[in-house]
Biotite code that builds the C-alpha atoms (Angstrom):
import biotite.structure as struc

atoms = struc.array([
    struc.Atom([127.748, 78.042, 79.460], chain_id="A", res_id=1, res_name="MET", atom_name="CA", element="C"),
    struc.Atom([123.980, 78.316, 79.213], chain_id="A", res_id=2, res_name="LYS", atom_name="CA", element="C"),
    struc.Atom([122.216, 77.109, 76.058], chain_id="A", res_id=3, res_name="PRO", atom_name="CA", element="C"),
    struc.Atom([121.446, 79.550, 73.241], chain_id="A", res_id=4, res_name="VAL", atom_name="CA", element="C"),
    struc.Atom([118.384, 81.573, 74.211], chain_id="A", res_id=5, res_name="ILE", atom_name="CA", element="C"),
    struc.Atom([115.370, 82.756, 72.282], chain_id="A", res_id=6, res_name="THR", atom_name="CA", element="C"),
    struc.Atom([112.721, 85.258, 73.349], chain_id="A", res_id=7, res_name="TYR", atom_name="CA", element="C"),
    struc.Atom([110.694, 85.288, 76.576], chain_id="A", res_id=8, res_name="SER", atom_name="CA", element="C"),
    struc.Atom([107.552, 87.401, 77.204], chain_id="A", res_id=9, res_name="ASP", atom_name="CA", element="C"),
    struc.Atom([107.911, 91.076, 76.279], chain_id="A", res_id=10, res_name="PHE", atom_name="CA", element="C"),
    struc.Atom([105.713, 94.217, 76.159], chain_id="A", res_id=11, res_name="ASP", atom_name="CA", element="C"),
    struc.Atom([105.678, 97.381, 74.006], chain_id="A", res_id=12, res_name="GLU", atom_name="CA", element="C"),
    struc.Atom([108.538, 99.796, 74.640], chain_id="A", res_id=13, res_name="VAL", atom_name="CA", element="C"),
    struc.Atom([109.154, 103.338, 73.354], chain_id="A", res_id=14, res_name="ASP", atom_name="CA", element="C"),
    struc.Atom([112.699, 103.512, 71.990], chain_id="A", res_id=15, res_name="LEU", atom_name="CA", element="C"),
    struc.Atom([112.698, 107.170, 71.009], chain_id="A", res_id=16, res_name="GLY", atom_name="CA", element="C"),
    struc.Atom([111.836, 109.115, 67.857], chain_id="A", res_id=17, res_name="GLU", atom_name="CA", element="C"),
    struc.Atom([114.358, 107.439, 65.549], chain_id="A", res_id=18, res_name="GLU", atom_name="CA", element="C"),
    struc.Atom([113.210, 103.879, 66.332], chain_id="A", res_id=19, res_name="ILE", atom_name="CA", element="C"),
    struc.Atom([109.718, 104.352, 67.755], chain_id="A", res_id=20, res_name="GLY", atom_name="CA", element="C"),
    struc.Atom([107.667, 101.752, 69.595], chain_id="A", res_id=21, res_name="ASN", atom_name="CA", element="C"),
    struc.Atom([108.510, 98.061, 69.637], chain_id="A", res_id=22, res_name="ARG", atom_name="CA", element="C"),
    struc.Atom([106.664, 95.131, 71.174], chain_id="A", res_id=23, res_name="VAL", atom_name="CA", element="C"),
    struc.Atom([108.926, 93.212, 73.571], chain_id="A", res_id=24, res_name="LEU", atom_name="CA", element="C"),
    struc.Atom([107.738, 90.149, 75.486], chain_id="A", res_id=25, res_name="PHE", atom_name="CA", element="C"),
    struc.Atom([109.689, 89.984, 78.769], chain_id="A", res_id=26, res_name="SER", atom_name="CA", element="C"),
    struc.Atom([107.748, 87.921, 81.311], chain_id="A", res_id=27, res_name="GLY", atom_name="CA", element="C"),
    struc.Atom([108.154, 90.601, 84.004], chain_id="A", res_id=28, res_name="ILE", atom_name="CA", element="C"),
    struc.Atom([104.507, 91.514, 84.619], chain_id="A", res_id=29, res_name="ARG", atom_name="CA", element="C"),
    struc.Atom([104.451, 89.438, 87.820], chain_id="A", res_id=30, res_name="LYS", atom_name="CA", element="C"),
    struc.Atom([107.285, 91.505, 89.348], chain_id="A", res_id=31, res_name="TRP", atom_name="CA", element="C"),
    struc.Atom([106.958, 95.027, 87.883], chain_id="A", res_id=32, res_name="TYR", atom_name="CA", element="C"),
    struc.Atom([104.074, 97.456, 87.470], chain_id="A", res_id=33, res_name="THR", atom_name="CA", element="C"),
    struc.Atom([103.867, 99.829, 84.480], chain_id="A", res_id=34, res_name="PRO", atom_name="CA", element="C"),
    struc.Atom([104.332, 102.756, 86.891], chain_id="A", res_id=35, res_name="GLU", atom_name="CA", element="C"),
    struc.Atom([107.707, 101.357, 87.976], chain_id="A", res_id=36, res_name="GLU", atom_name="CA", element="C"),
    struc.Atom([108.900, 101.285, 84.364], chain_id="A", res_id=37, res_name="LEU", atom_name="CA", element="C"),
    struc.Atom([107.561, 104.480, 82.812], chain_id="A", res_id=38, res_name="ILE", atom_name="CA", element="C"),
    struc.Atom([110.415, 106.884, 82.121], chain_id="A", res_id=39, res_name="GLY", atom_name="CA", element="C"),
    struc.Atom([113.112, 104.348, 83.042], chain_id="A", res_id=40, res_name="LYS", atom_name="CA", element="C"),
    struc.Atom([116.063, 103.456, 80.828], chain_id="A", res_id=41, res_name="ASN", atom_name="CA", element="C"),
    struc.Atom([116.430, 99.701, 80.383], chain_id="A", res_id=42, res_name="ILE", atom_name="CA", element="C"),
    struc.Atom([118.941, 98.035, 78.028], chain_id="A", res_id=43, res_name="PRO", atom_name="CA", element="C"),
    struc.Atom([117.276, 96.260, 75.114], chain_id="A", res_id=44, res_name="VAL", atom_name="CA", element="C"),
    struc.Atom([118.499, 94.515, 71.981], chain_id="A", res_id=45, res_name="VAL", atom_name="CA", element="C"),
    struc.Atom([116.489, 95.661, 68.965], chain_id="A", res_id=46, res_name="ILE", atom_name="CA", element="C"),
    struc.Atom([118.470, 94.290, 66.047], chain_id="A", res_id=47, res_name="ASN", atom_name="CA", element="C"),
    struc.Atom([116.944, 90.822, 66.432], chain_id="A", res_id=48, res_name="LEU", atom_name="CA", element="C"),
    struc.Atom([114.684, 89.300, 63.822], chain_id="A", res_id=49, res_name="ALA", atom_name="CA", element="C"),
    struc.Atom([111.020, 89.525, 64.918], chain_id="A", res_id=50, res_name="PRO", atom_name="CA", element="C"),
    struc.Atom([109.648, 86.310, 66.407], chain_id="A", res_id=51, res_name="LYS", atom_name="CA", element="C"),
    struc.Atom([106.063, 85.122, 66.887], chain_id="A", res_id=52, res_name="LYS", atom_name="CA", element="C"),
    struc.Atom([105.395, 84.495, 70.582], chain_id="A", res_id=53, res_name="MET", atom_name="CA", element="C"),
    struc.Atom([102.676, 83.060, 72.756], chain_id="A", res_id=54, res_name="GLY", atom_name="CA", element="C"),
    struc.Atom([100.867, 79.795, 73.174], chain_id="A", res_id=55, res_name="ASP", atom_name="CA", element="C"),
    struc.Atom([97.808, 79.758, 70.886], chain_id="A", res_id=56, res_name="PRO", atom_name="CA", element="C"),
    struc.Atom([96.084, 77.303, 73.243], chain_id="A", res_id=57, res_name="SER", atom_name="CA", element="C"),
    struc.Atom([96.470, 79.759, 76.156], chain_id="A", res_id=58, res_name="ALA", atom_name="CA", element="C"),
    struc.Atom([94.299, 82.381, 74.460], chain_id="A", res_id=59, res_name="GLY", atom_name="CA", element="C"),
    struc.Atom([96.697, 85.265, 75.077], chain_id="A", res_id=60, res_name="SER", atom_name="CA", element="C"),
    struc.Atom([99.652, 86.463, 73.086], chain_id="A", res_id=61, res_name="GLY", atom_name="CA", element="C"),
    struc.Atom([98.826, 84.207, 70.176], chain_id="A", res_id=62, res_name="GLN", atom_name="CA", element="C"),
    struc.Atom([100.280, 85.530, 66.991], chain_id="A", res_id=63, res_name="GLY", atom_name="CA", element="C"),
    struc.Atom([101.992, 88.405, 68.797], chain_id="A", res_id=64, res_name="GLU", atom_name="CA", element="C"),
    struc.Atom([105.385, 89.367, 67.449], chain_id="A", res_id=65, res_name="GLU", atom_name="CA", element="C"),
    struc.Atom([108.286, 90.237, 69.736], chain_id="A", res_id=66, res_name="SER", atom_name="CA", element="C"),
    struc.Atom([110.590, 92.820, 68.148], chain_id="A", res_id=67, res_name="GLN", atom_name="CA", element="C"),
    struc.Atom([113.520, 92.791, 70.554], chain_id="A", res_id=68, res_name="GLY", atom_name="CA", element="C"),
    struc.Atom([114.781, 91.551, 73.903], chain_id="A", res_id=69, res_name="MET", atom_name="CA", element="C"),
    struc.Atom([115.232, 93.134, 77.351], chain_id="A", res_id=70, res_name="CYS", atom_name="CA", element="C"),
    struc.Atom([118.590, 92.591, 79.011], chain_id="A", res_id=71, res_name="ILE", atom_name="CA", element="C"),
    struc.Atom([118.087, 91.554, 82.644], chain_id="A", res_id=72, res_name="MET", atom_name="CA", element="C"),
    struc.Atom([119.517, 89.474, 85.465], chain_id="A", res_id=73, res_name="VAL", atom_name="CA", element="C"),
    struc.Atom([117.773, 86.178, 86.149], chain_id="A", res_id=74, res_name="ASP", atom_name="CA", element="C"),
    struc.Atom([117.825, 84.558, 89.599], chain_id="A", res_id=75, res_name="THR", atom_name="CA", element="C"),
    struc.Atom([116.116, 81.440, 90.941], chain_id="A", res_id=76, res_name="LYS", atom_name="CA", element="C"),
    struc.Atom([113.453, 83.673, 92.508], chain_id="A", res_id=77, res_name="GLU", atom_name="CA", element="C"),
    struc.Atom([112.767, 86.215, 89.751], chain_id="A", res_id=78, res_name="ARG", atom_name="CA", element="C"),
    struc.Atom([114.203, 88.368, 86.952], chain_id="A", res_id=79, res_name="PRO", atom_name="CA", element="C"),
    struc.Atom([115.684, 91.793, 87.735], chain_id="A", res_id=80, res_name="PHE", atom_name="CA", element="C"),
    struc.Atom([115.691, 94.572, 85.176], chain_id="A", res_id=81, res_name="LEU", atom_name="CA", element="C"),
    struc.Atom([118.837, 96.650, 84.838], chain_id="A", res_id=82, res_name="ILE", atom_name="CA", element="C"),
    struc.Atom([118.008, 100.341, 85.209], chain_id="A", res_id=83, res_name="PHE", atom_name="CA", element="C"),
    struc.Atom([120.452, 102.638, 83.418], chain_id="A", res_id=84, res_name="LEU", atom_name="CA", element="C"),
    struc.Atom([121.244, 106.179, 84.553], chain_id="A", res_id=85, res_name="PRO", atom_name="CA", element="C"),
    struc.Atom([119.374, 109.114, 83.029], chain_id="A", res_id=86, res_name="ASP", atom_name="CA", element="C"),
    struc.Atom([121.155, 110.996, 80.255], chain_id="A", res_id=87, res_name="GLY", atom_name="CA", element="C"),
    struc.Atom([122.601, 108.054, 78.340], chain_id="A", res_id=88, res_name="LEU", atom_name="CA", element="C"),
    struc.Atom([122.290, 108.525, 74.596], chain_id="A", res_id=89, res_name="GLU", atom_name="CA", element="C"),
    struc.Atom([119.664, 106.309, 72.963], chain_id="A", res_id=90, res_name="LEU", atom_name="CA", element="C"),
    struc.Atom([121.342, 103.713, 70.804], chain_id="A", res_id=91, res_name="GLY", atom_name="CA", element="C"),
    struc.Atom([124.451, 103.443, 72.967], chain_id="A", res_id=92, res_name="SER", atom_name="CA", element="C"),
    struc.Atom([126.244, 100.148, 72.408], chain_id="A", res_id=93, res_name="VAL", atom_name="CA", element="C"),
    struc.Atom([126.036, 97.423, 75.045], chain_id="A", res_id=94, res_name="ILE", atom_name="CA", element="C"),
    struc.Atom([129.331, 95.612, 75.394], chain_id="A", res_id=95, res_name="ARG", atom_name="CA", element="C"),
])
């Protein structure tokens, strides 16, 4: 079993009218463009306590707060997002 995980690098995500926008640090910028993600359904966990992210010495992301976590597949080469089919109800349970 892998060790308990925390957050990675995430970006802001629109989770619909009921929940609104959340900032999620995912570390996927190297592999995905915003255009590839707009309008896509990606599983996220939003009932996590917010966590401050970023390395203050790096000058970016310092003091930023991640408000959830993307669910994805991680390989040795790169992470892969899981794209869900259109029409799933927002808030569906991941099990």
